[in-house]
N, C-alpha and C positions, 0 to 999 in steps of 0.2 A: 688753581693747581693744575699742572700738566696732566692730560688724560693718561699718559703712560705711568705716571706716579700713582694716580688714583687706582689704576688697574692693579699695580703691584700691591698696594695697601689692601685692596679687597681680596686679592688672591691669598695673601698671607693670612688675613683674618679667617678666611674659609678653612685654611689648613690648620690653624692653631685653635680655632674656636670650638671644634667638635671633639667628642670622645673618640678614642682610638677605634673602638669596636663599632664602626658604622661606615656606610659607604662614603667615600670621599666626594665632596662637592668642590669642583674646581672650574676656573674659567668664568666667563660672563654670560648672562642671558643672551641667546641669539636674537637677531632682528626678526620681528614677527613677519614682515613681508617676505623675507627669505625663507621662512618656514612655510609660507603659503597659507597663513591663518585665515585669510578671507577668500581663498580660492578652493576650499574643500568641496567635494561632491558627495551626495548621498549614495551609499552603496547597498544599504539594507536598513531594515527597521527592527529594533529589539523590543521585546516585551518584558524583559527582565535584565537586570544588571546587578553586579555585586561590587561593592566599594571596599577597598583595602587600604588600611593605614600602612605606610612604609616607615619602619623604625620609629614608632611612636614612643615618646617619653611618657605620655599620658594618653591612653587609648580613647579617653572621653574628650580630648581637646585637640581639634584639628591644627591648632597653632603650634603643636609640638611634633607634628609629622614632618618627615622629609618630603613626603608626597601622599596624596590621596589618589590611588589608582582606581581604575574601574574596568571591569570585564563586562562588555555588552554582548548579548547573545541574540543573534537574529536567525532567520530561517536558513540562510546560506553562509553567513559570516559570523565569526567571533572577532572581537577587537578588544585589546588591552591598551589603555592609554592613561594619561594623567588627567584626572578631573580638575585639578587646580589649573593646569594649562588651558584646558578646554573652556572652563568657566571664565577665565581671564580673557580669552579670545572672544567669547561672546560679548563680554562687556566692552572690549576694544572696538568691535564692529559697531555696537550700539553708540558708543561715544563718538566714533568717527562720523556716523550719520547725523547725530544730533548737533555736532559742532561744525560740520562741514570741513573738517580737517583734511588737508590734501597731502601732507607729508607722511613720514614714517610715524607710526603710533609708538609711544613709549613702550619699551620692551617688557618691563616687569609690572606695569600697572595691574592692579587687581589680583595679583598672585597670592595664593594662600600658603599655608605651611609655616615653618619656623621663620620668623622675621629676619633673622640674621642670614638666611640662605636664599631669600627671594631674588636677589640680584645675581645668583650664581647658577651655573649649568651642571647638570648631571645627565649621563646617558640614560638613566632609569626614569628621569622626569621628561626628557625631551625626545624620546623615541616612542613610536607607535608600533604595535604588533597586530597584524591582521591575519586571521586564520581562515582559509577557505580550501575545501577539498583536500584535507590532510597536508596542506602546505602553509607554512608560516612565512609572512613577509614583514621584515622590519623596515620601517622608514626612520632612518637615523639622522637626527639633526645635531649639528655640531655647534660649539660656542661662538660667541661674538668674534669676528675677524677670521673665523674658520668655517663659515657657512659654505664656502666653496667645496668643502669636503662632504657635504650632505649626500647621502646615497641610500640605496636599498638593496636588499638581497632576499632570496627565498631559500628555505630549507624544509626538509620533511618535518611533520609534526604529527604526534608527539614523538620525541626521541628518548625520553626517560624510561628506564626499566625499573619498576618499583617492586619492593618486597613488602608485603603486608604484615603487620604485627597485630597483637591482640589488644594492646592498650587503646583506651577510648577517653575522650573528653568532650564536654559540651561547649559549643561555640554558637552564639546567637540562637540558642534554644535547640540546636541540631546536634544529635549524637554523632560524633566524628570518630573515625578509626585512623590509627596511625599507619603511615607507610614511609619507607626510607628508600633512598637511591643515591648513587654516585653519578654525577653528571659534570663533564668537562672540568674535572679536577677538584670538585667539591662534593662533600657528603651533605645530603639534605634530609630533613624530616618534614613530612606533610601530614596534615589532619584533614580528611575529606568526609563529606556528608553524603552518604548513599541516598538519602531521601531528597536531596536537591539534584534533580536530573540534568546537571550541566557538567559535561566532561571537559573541564578546564580549570583555570585558576589565574593568578597574577603572572605577569611576565610571560615566559615560555612554558610554564608548568602545565602538564596535562597527562593524560594516559591512565587516570584512575577512574573507577566506576562510581563517580559522583563528583561534586564540586569541592575543590580544595579551598577550605576556609582559613587555613593557617599554614604557613610554610616558612622554613628558615634553614640556613646552613648550620651545621653543628657548632660553629664558633659564634653564631648569632651576630655576625656582621651584617647580614641581610635578613630582615624579618618582615614578612607581610602577614597581616591579620585582618580578616573581614570585619567590617564595622556595620554593614547594612546589606540586606538583600531587598532590592526595590523592584516593584512591578509597575508598568506603565507603558508608554509609547515613546521610544527614544530613537532618533535618527542616528544611524552609524555613518560616520563621515570618514573620508579619505583625503589625504593630501594629494596635490597634483603630481603625477609621476614625473613630469618634466623637470621638477625641482629636486628630484631624488634619483639621479642616474643609477642604472644597474651596476652592481658591484658584487663582490664575494664576501661571505661572512667573515673570513679570516682578515681580509683587508679592512673591513669596517671595524672589527674588533681591535685590530692593531692601532687604528687611528683613534678610536675611543680611549684606549689605554694611554696612548701618547699624550692626548690633550688633558687627561685627568692627572697624569703623573707630572707633567712638565709644561703646563699651559703657556707660560710666558715665552719660553724658548720655542715652543711649537708654533706660535704665531709670529715669531721673529721679533719679539720685543727687545728694545735696547734702551739703556738708561742714558738720559741726557748728561748725567754727571759721570758717565763711564763706570758706574757700579755694576758688578756682576749680577746676573740673575740668580735667584735663590736656587738651591739644589732641588732635585726631584723629590717629590713627597713620597712617603711610603704608601703604597696603594695595593689593596687586596681586591683584584677584579672579581666580579661575580663569576665570569667564565675564565678559568685560569689557563685554558688551552683551546 
């Protein structure tokens, strides 16, 4: 079957296969080598990390997550990234050494999460967020055939202005307090644990007096919930800057939106039979502005 036809089938399956109230997964897994999976450098060491399920259908089953994210906390740096991507990259490096493989390593080998989504791209899975000196830097990786768009930008952190509430709930044995905010067009609810002395959370969330263990927008399109707080020694890694040219947040955001809504047209796909590309999908971006 022609690769273009395969791409169309997979893209349509990703659009039609999920529930409406979830982040849209579009496009194909990017090439590992263009991400720089085997060129990362150590920038700090973490002694604690928090793992988060993204849109879990069953919080006890990783195979029902869109992603398993991780917040690593070092002396100088915090980093939020995909544990599924990082674990698969570790296995890819090991496999390449063991087999003596010289070419590109298969893009989605060893990926975790929902089986039907492992071949697909999402900005929330394939972006890394590094926080240093109250500055957040996003390393944004784009889908297959669009890796030329890979880029990075910095912005102040944290930017969210929270309002504390009286409600409480227990998450992972920690008493959490409720907080709310409006950020870039969405209303969010967070539950933070003051007894966990980490000022951060998944994605770009931060600015509360404790670790955010659960956070979601009020429509619950995007839902993160902590599933573990782990202590140990973890190297915090960074992609090579040369593969992620400097850009602006708005430019990166616009490109991410474009490739999620209209992947096939965005990569210049054409049908060998002259068939039109499917229409744009309905997409609710995490940042609406």
